[in-house]
C-alpha positions, 0 to 999 in steps of 0.5 A: 339523581334527578335534580342535581346539576352537572357542576356538582359532579365535575372536578375541574378546578374553578377560580384563580387556579384555572388561569394560573400558569404552572410554575417552570421546572428549574433544574440543571441540565443533565447532558452537554446537549441539554446545556447547549440548548439552554445557552441557544435559548439565551441567544447564543449561536450554535457555535458559541453554545458548543464552545461555552459547553466545552471551554467555558465562557472564556472560549468566546472572544468578542470583537472588542477583545480582538480590536483591543489585542490589535491596539494593544500590539500597536501600541507595543510596537510604538513603545519599543520604537520609542525605546529604540531611538531613546537608546540610540540618542543617549 
């Protein structure tokens, strides 16, 4: 083996293949815990991830929804009062 370089005997990849990142494995979560972990990776809290895994996205209410519900209740009360006034004045 005299006169041969070590580069001829290596099996390491050269060129662009050395720097190319491995593709991310994309598969469906196999368990609820894997799904919750995925939700946590997307930015959901532990409580939100558990609720989504158990009951779907409808399980997590937002502050906007609570405010909207309060406004609707207030409007319904005002409407009922207005109807009552109109009924007594006729």
